[in-house]
N, C-alpha and C positions, 0 to 999 in steps of 0.2 A: 530440561533444567530450565531457571530462567531467563527472559531474556536479559544480558547484561546490559542496564542503560543508567547512565545520568540523568537522572526524576530533571534536575537541573533543566536539561536541553530540550525538555518539553511543555516549557513553559514560557512566557514573554519575557523577556531580557536577554533569551539565548542568541546569539550574533544570527542564525540562518532563519530565529521563527518565520517570520514573514516570508520567505523562501520555502520552508515546510507550510507552510499554511497553503500557499500558490500551490504546491504538487499534492495535496490532499484536496483542495477544491479541485484538481482536475481530474482526479481519479476517484472521488465524488461524483461528480457528474455522467463518468461513465459506469457509475454502478446504478446510479437514476437512467438514467439514457438505457441499459442492457435490463432492468427490471420492469420498465412500464407498461409492457404488459399482461405481468404480473398479479394479479391478486389473488389474498390470502395465502401467501408463501409464507417457510420458514425461513429465517436466515441466521448463517454461523458466522460470528467474529472472531477471528485471531489478534485476541489485543485491543487495547485502551487507545496507548499513546496520546498524541494529543488531544483527544475527546474528539475531534472539530470531525471524524468520518463518522463516529458513531450515532452522534448528535444531530449530523445532516441527514443518516439513514432512518432514524426514530423518525423526523422533522419528515424529513423528504417523504418515508412513502406512509407515514400516519396508518393509516384501517388498514390499507392493503398487506399492513406484515403481522401473521396470525403469528408468530412466534419467533421471537428472536431472543438469541445466546452468544452473550460474548463471553470467552473463554480470554482470563487474564492473571500474569501471573505475580504481579507487583501486589499488594497492599496497601502501598500511598498511591499508585494511578488510580485504582479503583474507587478509593477513600475523595482525590480529587474531582472523577465523575460525578459521585453522590453527592458531592457539596455543588457541583454546577447546574445538575439538572435533578429532575424527579421525575422518576423513570416509570414508562406506563407500565401498566400490569404484565404485558406479554414481554416484560424484558426480562431476561434472568441473568445475571452475572456469576459468572464461576471463577473460582481464584483456583488458577491450578497452573503446572506448565505444562506446554503445549507438549511436548514430548509425550505425558504421564495421561491428561487428559483422555478420558471414554463416557461413552455413553449410547444409550440404546435406540437416544432418535435418529432418524433420517431427514436432511436438510437437502430444502430445494436449491438455494442458492450459500455458498460458502466463500467466506471472504478475509481472503490475507493481504492487505497493504501495506507494502513494504515491513515485513516479518521474512522472509527468510534471506535477508542480506545479514539479521541479526542473531541468528541462529548456531551450534554445531553441526547440525546434522540436518539440514534442508532437504534431504531426500526422505529422510525421515520422518520429520513433519508434513511433506505432500503426502506418501502413502497411507502415513497413518488417520491423514483426514478426509482423504477419499474415499475412504471405508463409511463414512458418515452421511456421502451422498444416496439422495432420492432416487431413483429411479429416474432421467430425465436430467438431472441434477447438473450446475457448473459450480468450476470453482474460477472466482477473478483473484486474482493475484497483479500485487505492483511492487515494483522492483526500480532501485536507484540505477542507471543505464552506463557502461562504464566510456561507450560512444554516443556521450553526449555530447552535442559539435559544441560545445566550449572545451571539454576536454580534452576532445581531439584538437582543433587551434591551442590549446595550451601544450601539447603534445607535440606537434608540429612545430611550434615554437623556441622546443627545445626548454619551456617550461614545467612540466610534467614527466619523466620518464616513464609512466606506464599507466597507462589510461586505469590500470586497474589498481591504482594505487592510493591509499587510505590516507585522507586530507585529516588534519587534529578535529572537524568539526563531526565528519566521520567516527573516528571515536568515540568525541565525546557522545555522540547519536547508539553508539553502541553497534554498531556496525564491525560484520568484522568480512563482508568480499563486497566486490562489484559485480555485477553482470551484466554482461552482453548479448545482444538478441539472440547469439549460437548459442552459448551455453546454457543460457533460459529452456530456447527451444527441445534442447537436450536435456536438463535433466528433466521437462515436465514428461520427456517421450517417455524418458528412463520410468517413469513413476505412473504411467500409465495413463498420461490425462493427451490428449489430442486436442490442439487450438484451434478456437472455432473462431474466434474474431481477437484482433490486436488494436492499440492505440498508442500514441505518445503522449508524455503530460510534461508538461512545459518546457517548449521550445526556448534554449538556452544560449543564445551565440558565444559573450561573453560571459562572465566574472560575474556574481552578483555586486562588489562594490563597480565594478564598469557598468553594470548596467543603471545602477543606482544612479553613478552621476550624469546619466544623459537623461534624468529627469523623463522618462516618457510618460505620458497620458495615461492613465488607468486602459480606455478604450485599447490603447495602440499595444497592452501589455494583457486584455484579456484577447484580440486578437493574436496574438501569437501562441496565445494557448490553444484556442480554436483551428488556427493551423497545425498544429503538431498535434494534434488527435492522429492526421494521415500520414506523419513524418515520425512510426516509434522505434523506426532506425536510429535517429539522432538525439531522441527528444530527451531530456534531464533524466527520464523514468521511464519506464515501458510497463503494459496495460494489457493482461492477455484475461481473454475468457476461455478457459478450458472444460473440458466434458471425457469422462473417461473412454478409452478405445474399445473397453467390450460392450 
């Protein structure tokens, strides 16, 4: 099934576009740090989305990336990427639903940043793509965190009935659910994946509007995100690196 998303939420002008880019920047940095020792490796990405992560991986990995396959269900999003960047020869775009994509290739790293909150059946997607891992391969997953500090505070203040509730912005982005650290770990374990590393993405103690009103220096925002890497339980999103259990 094609990810249900409003393409207008994936371009500048969307109310939370800068927040989303901040999240993606943190996730990209984790990807680059965790693949720093790999050379000549193969990578599979689920989705193009904002194009930020795909473009950052192509630029950041450079010649170390021997093969890069990107699976995307939306022809419009693929078109945006092709208009924005000249893809190097080792990059291949595949238009396909995640639930139907198949290949004989095996990949050293499979990246699914901010995918599982969109799809009808996250377990189906995880189990399907687990099959495409090469021996010793890793899956790197990012999802929004229901236990983000700003949501916990909002709930305690009586402003958010349930930390798992979807906001209008979540709906615009095509989100179907929130994960928390416990539910994400349980899902990965049920799909035969063992977490070997984790990080928090984007430490967010207040709402986006409240933080914007403070006029924080960019260095402070960057420092918040660096500190957040060690606080996955309460950051705006959770990043995990996992491997097959068997």
